C-alpha positions, 0 to 999 in steps of 0.5 A: 177224481178226489184232490189232495194236499200232500206233505212230503217227509224225507231227510233228503231235500232233493226227494221233496223237490223232485216229487213236488215238481213231478206232481205239479207237472203231471198230477196238478190236483195233488198239491204238495203243501209242505216238505219236512226233513223229519217228523217232529216227534216232540211236538203234539200231533194235534197241533199240526192238523192239516185241515186248513189245507183242504178247501171247504173240508174237501179232499184228503191230506196225505203224508208221503213218508220217505227216508228216516234217520233210523229204521226203528222210527218207522212205526212211531212216524206213521202213528204220529202222522196218522194222529195229526190227521194224515193218510200215510204213504211210506216211500221206502228206500227198498222193499223191506219185509219188516218195514212193509208189515210194520208200516201197514200194521201201524195204519199206513195206507200204502207202501211203495219202494222209491224204485217204483217210480213217480207214476206208481207213487201217484197211484199210491197217493190216490189209493190213500186219498180214496181210503184204500190200501196199496202194497207194491207187488215187490213188497207184497212178495217179502212182507212179514207179519208183525208180532201182536201188540199186547198193549197200546202205546201212543206215538210219544210213548213209543218214541220214548221207549225206543230212545230209552230201550232201543238199539241206541239206548239213552239214559233217562236224562238223554231221553228227556233232552231228546224229547224236551221234557223233564226226567220225571215225565220220562219216568212217569211214561215208563211207569204207565207202560209197566202198568199196562203190561201188568194189567195184561198179566205180563210182568216187566219189572226191570229194564231187561224184561221190559226191553224184551217184551217191547221188542217182542210186541213190535214196539222197539227194535 
């Protein structure tokens, strides 16, 4: 049986503590190394490599991604954690068809509703450790296919696009403050996104067309 080091990400500390206690009592080879209340999007994921957790490089690092503040943060959160070196298990509040499809398309290894219980969650973690995908039957019955992604965005770019063009759109200044970067850097990122679409033969010359295209491609909601 392959051991793993586990990160639990959930805005509710009770979930972090409960999973930690259950795994300690029932699956001691799955060690909760840390618990975060949110994904640190403003931080470079390369600076959060979990390799130091793994004895002699053995085993795997798995992130259990629980409740997020906003539905729209799911894909960038999954991608950020993958970029940091984790295999991701999404622990959903309920089995949501859009979330299930988006999470798996973004690279998550597993999608499980919290109601499935700790035994099933443990099984999903072990599937991720073994490099296998697991989709809970309840989610499999409602899963939705996500639109094709015509351009690739980094986790930082997607987060920036969501902040600027998503449901709770911020100004350029607001995005800069949220990500702790300059307004000029925000504008440079947006310009690069437009360039990628232009190279793909799609014109997104204004905010309205850019928002529509990014939504169509599943990058923002």
